N, C-alpha and C positions, 0 to 999 in steps of 0.2 A: 572810500568804498572799495577801490581796487585792492587796497592793502588787506581789507577784511576778507575779500573773496579769495585772495591768495592763501590766507590762513585756512579757509574752509576747504579748499580743493585738496590739499594733501590729506586732511582728516577724512574727507569723503573717500579718497583712493584707499587710504588705510582701512577704513571700515568695509569697503567693498572687497578688498583682498582678504580681510579677516572672515567675512561672510562666505566668500568662495572657498576658503580653506575648510570652514565648518561644513559647508555643503558637501565637499569632496570627502571629508572624513565620514560623514553620515552615510554618503552613498557607498563608500567602501564597506562600511559595516553592514549595510543592507544587502549588498551583493554577496559579501562573505556569508551572511546568515542564510540567504537563499541557496547558495552553493552547498552549504552544510546540510540544509534541509533536503535538497535534492539528492545529495550523496547518501544521506540516511535512508531516504525513501527507497533508493535504488539498491543500496548495498546491504542493508539490514534484512535479515530474514524476518518472517512474520512474527516470531516470538523473540527475536534479537539474540538467539543463541547461535554463536559462531562455530563452536567446536562440537564434535561428537565422538563417542566411543561405542563400538559395537562388538557383540559376542554372538556367534551363530553356530549351529550344528549344520553340517553339510552332507549331501549325498553326491558322490563324485563319479565321473565317467572319464576313463583314460584310454585314448586310442580306441581299439575295437574290443577291449576286454569286457566280458560280461560284468554287470554291476554287482552281481552276487559275489564276485571275487574280492570286492573292495569294501573295507570297513568304513563306517561313518567317519567324517572328517570334522575339522574345526576351522572356523574363520574368525580372525580378529581384525578390526578395522578402526582407522582414525580418520576423521573428516574435518574439513574446514569449509564453511559457507562463504562464497564470494559475493553473492547477491541472491535475490529472490529466485533466480532461475538456475544459476550455475554453482557448483561446488566441486571441491577436490576430495579424493578419498584414496588413502593408502591402505591396502588390505594384505594381511598375511594369511596364507592358507596352509594348514597342516592336512594334506590330503590323506584320506583313509589308507591304511596299509593294505597292500595287495598281497594276498596269500594264494598259493596254489591250492585248489579246492581239496585235493587229497594227495597224500604222499604217493609219488610214482616209484614203483619197485622194479628197477632194472635188474639185470642178472648179478650185478656186483654190489647191491645194497639199496638202501632207502634214500631217495633224493627229494628234497623240498626246496622251495624258493620263496623269498619275501622281497617286497619292493616298497620303498618309502619315497614319498614325494613332498617337497616343500616348495611354496611359490609365493611371489610378491606381485601385486598388481597396483599400478598407479593410474587412476582414472579421473576423467572429467565427467561430471554428471550434469544432465539437463533435467530439472525437476519441474513438476506442476502439482499444485496443492489445491484440494477441495476440502475445506473445513478440516476434518480429521484424517481424510484419506489423501494419499499422494502417490504419484507414479514417477518413474524416471527412466531415462535411457543413458547409457554410458559408453565411453570409448577410452581405451587405455593401453598401456604397455604391460605385458604379462611376462614375468620371468619365472622359470621353473627349474628345479634341480631334482633329478631322479637318481636313486641309488638302489641297485638290485643285487641281492646276495643269494648264492646257491650253497646248499648244505647237503652233505652226505653223512648220514648217521649222526646228525647234529654237529658235524665239523664243517666249517666253512671251506669250500673248495674253489670258490670263484666270486668275483665281484665286478659289476658293470655300473658305470655312471654316465649320465647324460644331462646336460643343461643347455638352456637356450631361451630366447625371448621371442614372443609373438605379439601381434596386436590382439586386443581383447575387445569383445562387444558384450553388452549386457543390458538387461531390463530388470525392473524391480517395482515393488509396491510397498507402501507403508501405511500403518494405522496408528495414529497419535493417541496414546493413552492419556497423557497430560502434557504440560509444557516441557517436560524433561525426558519422558520415556515414550518410545514407540516400537511396535512390532515391525519387522522388515522381512519381506520375502524377496530373494535375489537370485537371478540366473546369470552366470558369467560363462562365456564361451571363448576359449583361446585357441580355436581351431588353427592348426599350422599347415601352410602350403608346402613346407619343407619336410620331407619324410624323416630327416635326421632329428627334428624336434618333436616333442611330445604334445599331442593335442589333448586338452583337458576341458571338460565342461563341468560346472559346479552349480548345484542348486542348494541354497542355504536358507534357513529360517532362524531368526534370532531376535534379540532385543538390542535397541540402540538408546544410549543416553546422550542427550544434548545439553550443552552448558555454555 
C-alpha cells in the first residue's frame, strides 16, 4: 500500500505543477490581452487614423504692421496622434510677403522694400471631439526667420535678417467631412517678450487629411 502511495505522490505533484504552469500561461495571456485592449482604447484615435497632413491659407500679422501690408500666406502641417486627447504637430508657415504700400520718393530716387518670413512651429495639441466637430488648444515652440531687402530704382541697396524662437499658443476648431478629411480653422500666436524677436500671429483655414 505504501509502495503504491509513493508512486501516486510524484505523479500528483507533477500534475499539480503542470496545471500551475498552464494557469500561469493563460493568466499571462489574459493580462497581455487586457493591456493591449486598454492601450488600444487609450492610444487609438476615434477613427484609428494616426497621421495627418494639412494645407491651409493664412492671414498673418507681424509686430505692429497693418495687415493690409501683408499678402496671404501658406501653412503646411504634419501631425501624429498620441491618444484620444493629445497629438503632436509640426507646421511650416510661409508668411505672406510684406510690401511697402507705395514707393517712397526721396530726393535721390524711388525706394521700395520687401520682407519675407518663414517659420516652423512644433506643438502639443489637447483635443476634444463631439461627433463631427472638434476643438483644441496647443502649446509649442515657434521659430521664425525674417529677411528684409531694400531697393532703389529696382537695385538692391541693403538687406536685413532676423531669426529667433518664441513660445507659441494657439486654439482651433475642426469639422470632420468623413473618416479622412476635415476642415480646420486655426489661430497661432507667437508673441515675443524679447524686442529683438519678431511677434507673429497667424489665422489659417484649410483642409486636413488623416490616415
